[in-house]
LUMPA-474357 format. One record per atom (N, C-alpha, C): residue number from 0; z negated, x negated, y negated. Coordinates in steps of 0.001 Angstrom, whole numbers, plus 500000, padded with zeros to 6 digits. Layout:
+-----+--------+--------+--------+
: num :     up :   east :  north :
+-----+--------+--------+--------+
: NUM :      Z :      X :      Y :
...
+-----+--------+--------+--------+
// end
This chain:
+-----+--------+--------+--------+
: num :     up :   east :  north :
+-----+--------+--------+--------+
:   0 : 059773 : 440187 : 877358 :
:   0 : 059245 : 441156 : 876420 :
:   0 : 059004 : 442509 : 877104 :
:   1 : 059975 : 442891 : 877933 :
:   1 : 059826 : 444158 : 878635 :
:   1 : 058662 : 444113 : 879617 :
:   2 : 058431 : 442941 : 880221 :
:   2 : 057300 : 442805 : 881150 :
:   2 : 055979 : 442996 : 880418 :
:   3 : 055921 : 442587 : 879150 :
:   3 : 054702 : 442788 : 878365 :
:   3 : 054433 : 444274 : 878173 :
:   4 : 055487 : 445022 : 877840 :
:   4 : 055315 : 446463 : 877672 :
:   4 : 054953 : 447137 : 878985 :
:   5 : 055551 : 446665 : 880069 :
:   5 : 055235 : 447243 : 881363 :
:   5 : 053813 : 446890 : 881783 :
:   6 : 053365 : 445682 : 881459 :
:   6 : 051977 : 445302 : 881744 :
:   6 : 051015 : 446182 : 880956 :
:   7 : 051370 : 446474 : 879699 :
:   7 : 050545 : 447378 : 878900 :
:   7 : 050500 : 448761 : 879545 :
:   8 : 051633 : 449213 : 880091 :
:   8 : 051663 : 450514 : 880758 :
:   8 : 050770 : 450514 : 881990 :
:   9 : 050748 : 449399 : 882720 :
:   9 : 049886 : 449301 : 883902 :
:   9 : 048417 : 449360 : 883501 :
:  10 : 048051 : 448618 : 882447 :
:  10 : 046667 : 448636 : 881975 :
:  10 : 046297 : 450028 : 881478 :
:  11 : 047198 : 450653 : 880737 :
:  11 : 046934 : 452010 : 880248 :
:  11 : 046781 : 452989 : 881406 :
:  12 : 047571 : 452809 : 882448 :
:  12 : 047462 : 453683 : 883617 :
:  12 : 046113 : 453499 : 884311 :
:  13 : 045655 : 452251 : 884425 :
:  13 : 044352 : 452017 : 885046 :
:  13 : 043210 : 452586 : 884200 :
:  14 : 043284 : 452426 : 882893 :
:  14 : 042234 : 452965 : 882015 :
:  14 : 042230 : 454488 : 882099 :
:  15 : 043406 : 455086 : 882024 :
:  15 : 043490 : 456541 : 882125 :
:  15 : 042985 : 457003 : 883483 :
:  16 : 043365 : 456289 : 884520 :
:  16 : 042901 : 456650 : 885851 :
:  16 : 041394 : 456552 : 885991 :
:  17 : 040817 : 455515 : 885383 :
:  17 : 039357 : 455361 : 885454 :
:  17 : 038653 : 456485 : 884707 :
:  18 : 039199 : 456892 : 883561 :
:  18 : 038567 : 457959 : 882784 :
:  18 : 038703 : 459321 : 883462 :
:  19 : 039782 : 459529 : 884160 :
:  19 : 040021 : 460842 : 884770 :
:  19 : 039643 : 460902 : 886245 :
:  20 : 039065 : 459826 : 886766 :
:  20 : 038791 : 459780 : 888193 :
:  20 : 037742 : 460810 : 888629 :
:  21 : 036671 : 460971 : 887881 :
:  21 : 035596 : 461888 : 888293 :
:  21 : 036078 : 463338 : 888334 :
:  22 : 036717 : 463849 : 887267 :
:  22 : 037208 : 465236 : 887384 :
:  22 : 038263 : 465392 : 888481 :
:  23 : 039074 : 464356 : 888672 :
:  23 : 040104 : 464416 : 889711 :
:  23 : 039473 : 464479 : 891093 :
:  24 : 038439 : 463679 : 891340 :
:  24 : 037753 : 463717 : 892632 :
:  24 : 037069 : 465064 : 892858 :
:  25 : 036509 : 465636 : 891792 :
:  25 : 035901 : 466977 : 891915 :
:  25 : 036973 : 467988 : 892295 :
:  26 : 038139 : 467879 : 891675 :
:  26 : 039244 : 468779 : 891977 :
:  26 : 039667 : 468655 : 893442 :
:  27 : 039732 : 467434 : 893945 :
:  27 : 040090 : 467227 : 895347 :
:  27 : 039016 : 467801 : 896265 :
:  28 : 037752 : 467586 : 895926 :
:  28 : 036652 : 468100 : 896758 :
:  28 : 036689 : 469617 : 896831 :
:  29 : 037036 : 470277 : 895722 :
:  29 : 037133 : 471750 : 895718 :
:  29 : 038179 : 472199 : 896734 :
:  30 : 039320 : 471540 : 896754 :
:  30 : 040364 : 471920 : 897704 :
:  30 : 040004 : 471541 : 899138 :
:  31 : 039238 : 470464 : 899328 :
:  31 : 038779 : 470119 : 900679 :
:  31 : 037828 : 471187 : 901190 :
:  32 : 036917 : 471648 : 900321 :
:  32 : 035973 : 472702 : 900722 :
:  32 : 036725 : 473985 : 901051 :
:  33 : 037799 : 474282 : 900286 :
:  33 : 038606 : 475470 : 900567 :
:  33 : 039509 : 475278 : 901792 :
:  34 : 039568 : 474057 : 902298 :
:  34 : 040396 : 473681 : 903448 :
:  34 : 041889 : 473928 : 903191 :
:  35 : 042332 : 473595 : 902002 :
:  35 : 043758 : 473669 : 901670 :
:  35 : 044330 : 472261 : 901764 :
:  36 : 044675 : 471867 : 902989 :
:  36 : 045037 : 470490 : 903266 :
:  36 : 046374 : 470092 : 902640 :
:  37 : 047279 : 471036 : 902487 :
:  37 : 048560 : 470718 : 901843 :
:  37 : 048364 : 470296 : 900399 :
:  38 : 047498 : 471003 : 899691 :
:  38 : 047208 : 470654 : 898298 :
:  38 : 046483 : 469312 : 898220 :
:  39 : 045590 : 469059 : 899160 :
:  39 : 044860 : 467785 : 899171 :
:  39 : 045833 : 466632 : 899409 :
:  40 : 046769 : 466825 : 900324 :
:  40 : 047756 : 465774 : 900604 :
:  40 : 048582 : 465473 : 899356 :
:  41 : 049003 : 466494 : 898646 :
:  41 : 049777 : 466294 : 897417 :
:  41 : 048915 : 465596 : 896364 :
:  42 : 047664 : 466010 : 896237 :
:  42 : 046772 : 465410 : 895238 :
:  42 : 046523 : 463932 : 895517 :
:  43 : 046562 : 463534 : 896764 :
:  43 : 046331 : 462133 : 897104 :
:  43 : 047635 : 461334 : 897042 :
:  44 : 048732 : 461905 : 897528 :
:  44 : 049982 : 461167 : 897607 :
:  44 : 050654 : 460934 : 896256 :
:  45 : 050555 : 461875 : 895340 :
:  45 : 051235 : 461723 : 894044 :
:  45 : 050724 : 460491 : 893283 :
:  46 : 049413 : 460275 : 893124 :
:  46 : 048983 : 459060 : 892431 :
:  46 : 049332 : 457781 : 893178 :
:  47 : 049255 : 457812 : 894508 :
:  47 : 049581 : 456610 : 895284 :
:  47 : 051048 : 456240 : 895091 :
:  48 : 051934 : 457229 : 895160 :
:  48 : 053361 : 456970 : 894972 :
:  48 : 053641 : 456529 : 893539 :
:  49 : 052964 : 457133 : 892568 :
:  49 : 053178 : 456761 : 891165 :
:  49 : 052763 : 455313 : 890904 :
:  50 : 051608 : 454915 : 891395 :
:  50 : 051166 : 453527 : 891197 :
:  50 : 052068 : 452548 : 891949 :
:  51 : 052508 : 452904 : 893147 :
:  51 : 053415 : 452032 : 893892 :
:  51 : 054729 : 451851 : 893137 :
:  52 : 055262 : 452933 : 892582 :
:  52 : 056506 : 452836 : 891815 :
:  52 : 056311 : 451980 : 890569 :
:  53 : 055170 : 452111 : 889929 :
:  53 : 054885 : 451320 : 888735 :
:  53 : 054802 : 449829 : 889071 :
:  54 : 054153 : 449489 : 890166 :
:  54 : 054046 : 448085 : 890556 :
:  54 : 055394 : 447515 : 890983 :
:  55 : 056208 : 448307 : 891685 :
:  55 : 057533 : 447829 : 892067 :
:  55 : 058411 : 447608 : 890842 :
:  56 : 058320 : 448515 : 889874 :
:  56 : 059091 : 448347 : 888645 :
:  56 : 058626 : 447098 : 887901 :
:  57 : 057326 : 446858 : 887864 :
:  57 : 056797 : 445677 : 887191 :
:  57 : 057319 : 444407 : 887849 :
:  58 : 057364 : 444376 : 889171 :
:  58 : 057867 : 443214 : 889888 :
:  58 : 059343 : 442990 : 889588 :
:  59 : 060133 : 444055 : 889557 :
:  59 : 061564 : 443933 : 889278 :
:  59 : 061807 : 443440 : 887848 :
:  60 : 061033 : 443914 : 886903 :
:  60 : 061206 : 443482 : 885516 :
:  60 : 060841 : 442008 : 885377 :
:  61 : 059777 : 441569 : 886029 :
:  61 : 059419 : 440150 : 885985 :
:  61 : 060515 : 439284 : 886600 :
:  62 : 061111 : 439740 : 887692 :
:  62 : 062191 : 438999 : 888324 :
:  62 : 063405 : 438906 : 887394 :
:  63 : 063743 : 440005 : 886731 :
:  63 : 064876 : 440000 : 885807 :
:  63 : 064608 : 439099 : 884609 :
:  64 : 063391 : 439110 : 884092 :
:  64 : 063067 : 438242 : 882965 :
:  64 : 063078 : 436775 : 883371 :
:  65 : 062638 : 436466 : 884569 :
:  65 : 062683 : 435095 : 885058 :
:  65 : 064132 : 434628 : 885183 :
:  66 : 065005 : 435492 : 885705 :
:  66 : 066414 : 435148 : 885841 :
:  66 : 067038 : 434928 : 884464 :
:  67 : 066738 : 435803 : 883499 :
:  67 : 067278 : 435650 : 882145 :
:  67 : 066765 : 434362 : 881496 :
:  68 : 065505 : 434025 : 881734 :
:  68 : 064943 : 432789 : 881186 :
:  68 : 065691 : 431574 : 881728 :
:  69 : 065926 : 431544 : 883040 :
:  69 : 066645 : 430421 : 883629 :
:  69 : 068077 : 430338 : 883107 :
:  70 : 068709 : 431480 : 882869 :
:  70 : 070062 : 431467 : 882298 :
:  70 : 070049 : 430871 : 880894 :
:  71 : 069025 : 431192 : 880100 :
:  71 : 068943 : 430639 : 878743 :
:  71 : 068639 : 429145 : 878781 :
:  72 : 067755 : 428726 : 879669 :
:  72 : 067363 : 427316 : 879723 :
:  72 : 068513 : 426442 : 880213 :
:  73 : 069193 : 426881 : 881270 :
:  73 : 070224 : 426060 : 881877 :
:  73 : 071622 : 426376 : 881364 :
:  74 : 071761 : 427307 : 880426 :
:  74 : 073059 : 427602 : 879830 :
:  74 : 073996 : 428371 : 880734 :
:  75 : 073530 : 429155 : 881582 :
:  75 : 074371 : 429952 : 882478 :
:  75 : 073663 : 430215 : 883779 :
:  76 : 074418 : 430690 : 884721 :
:  76 : 073827 : 430983 : 886027 :
:  76 : 073468 : 429697 : 886750 :
:  77 : 072376 : 429740 : 887436 :
:  77 : 071960 : 428587 : 888211 :
:  77 : 071235 : 429085 : 889460 :
:  78 : 071525 : 428444 : 890560 :
:  78 : 070849 : 428768 : 891816 :
:  78 : 070105 : 427512 : 892257 :
:  79 : 068804 : 427557 : 892154 :
:  79 : 067994 : 426406 : 892535 :
:  79 : 067711 : 426441 : 894024 :
:  80 : 067857 : 425285 : 894666 :
:  80 : 067588 : 425186 : 896098 :
:  80 : 066079 : 425168 : 896343 :
:  81 : 065727 : 425015 : 897587 :
:  81 : 064314 : 424913 : 897942 :
:  81 : 063755 : 423629 : 897336 :
:  82 : 062482 : 423632 : 896988 :
:  82 : 061888 : 422427 : 896397 :
:  82 : 061913 : 421244 : 897360 :
:  83 : 062114 : 420058 : 896801 :
:  83 : 062023 : 418839 : 897604 :
:  83 : 060572 : 418561 : 897973 :
:  84 : 059690 : 418889 : 897052 :
:  84 : 058259 : 418691 : 897264 :
:  84 : 057528 : 419842 : 896589 :
:  85 : 056552 : 420376 : 897251 :
:  85 : 055781 : 421483 : 896693 :
:  85 : 054301 : 421247 : 896985 :
:  86 : 053465 : 421471 : 895978 :
:  86 : 052028 : 421300 : 896151 :
:  86 : 051316 : 422442 : 895452 :
:  87 : 050361 : 423032 : 896120 :
:  87 : 049562 : 424103 : 895539 :
:  87 : 048094 : 423829 : 895821 :
:  88 : 047296 : 423838 : 894776 :
:  88 : 045852 : 423679 : 894900 :
:  88 : 045223 : 424917 : 894284 :
:  89 : 044559 : 425715 : 895107 :
:  89 : 044021 : 426972 : 894617 :
:  89 : 042631 : 426826 : 894024 :
:  90 : 041998 : 425716 : 894183 :
:  90 : 040700 : 425479 : 893565 :
:  90 : 039585 : 426299 : 894175 :
:  91 : 038414 : 426185 : 893562 :
:  91 : 037231 : 426845 : 894092 :
:  91 : 037013 : 428249 : 893559 :
:  92 : 037607 : 428569 : 892431 :
:  92 : 037475 : 429910 : 891873 :
:  92 : 038771 : 430241 : 891135 :
:  93 : 038996 : 431508 : 890794 :
:  93 : 040265 : 431891 : 890183 :
:  93 : 040589 : 431082 : 888927 :
:  94 : 041846 : 430732 : 888794 :
:  94 : 042384 : 429971 : 887658 :
:  94 : 041894 : 428530 : 887652 :
:  95 : 041446 : 428026 : 888785 :
:  95 : 041000 : 426643 : 888873 :
:  95 : 041881 : 425903 : 889868 :
:  96 : 043160 : 425890 : 889602 :
:  96 : 044073 : 425208 : 890494 :
:  96 : 045397 : 425013 : 889787 :
:  97 : 046301 : 424356 : 890447 :
:  97 : 047616 : 424156 : 889855 :
:  97 : 048640 : 424041 : 890971 :
:  98 : 049888 : 424232 : 890591 :
:  98 : 050992 : 424123 : 891526 :
:  98 : 052094 : 423308 : 890870 :
:  99 : 052848 : 422596 : 891690 :
:  99 : 053987 : 421840 : 891196 :
:  99 : 055092 : 421901 : 892242 :
: 100 : 056329 : 422074 : 891759 :
: 100 : 057507 : 422050 : 892610 :
: 100 : 058467 : 421012 : 892047 :
: 101 : 058959 : 420131 : 892902 :
: 101 : 059954 : 419143 : 892500 :
: 101 : 061296 : 419625 : 893035 :
: 102 : 062245 : 419862 : 892111 :
: 102 : 063537 : 420415 : 892475 :
: 102 : 064637 : 419410 : 892187 :
: 103 : 065684 : 419434 : 892978 :
: 103 : 066882 : 418663 : 892711 :
: 103 : 067833 : 419589 : 891966 :
: 104 : 068158 : 419241 : 890728 :
: 104 : 069016 : 420092 : 889913 :
: 104 : 070457 : 420019 : 890410 :
: 105 : 071152 : 421149 : 890388 :
: 105 : 072567 : 421150 : 890790 :
: 105 : 073404 : 420280 : 889849 :
: 106 : 074507 : 419736 : 890337 :
: 106 : 075315 : 418825 : 889502 :
: 106 : 075890 : 419466 : 888248 :
: 107 : 076132 : 420778 : 888266 :
: 107 : 076742 : 421409 : 887105 :
: 107 : 075808 : 421535 : 885911 :
: 108 : 074507 : 421309 : 886085 :
: 108 : 073591 : 421393 : 884944 :
: 108 : 072908 : 420062 : 884635 :
: 109 : 073294 : 418992 : 885315 :
: 109 : 072672 : 417693 : 885057 :
: 109 : 073145 : 417121 : 883756 :
+-----+--------+--------+--------+
// end
């Protein structure tokens, strides 16, 4: 559930960024013309760091939700080993493929 809200935040950030990109680029160009390189560096680094932090947070939330899902499915903590067999077909275009992993379940959850 939290990943859904975080995904919405990512989409909202991209939409906001797209709408504000032109005035922001004009603002950066003004400082480049004035040759104020410290301000230009801050103007470029702040959005890059913000988006990187947002993506890292999104990855961590997805990992936590996956762990919670496995705890609910298997009734407690479970550590799955490497797959016995793994197959990935990426297909010819996006979303035209499938993957399968065959796992040996630990004895405590059989």
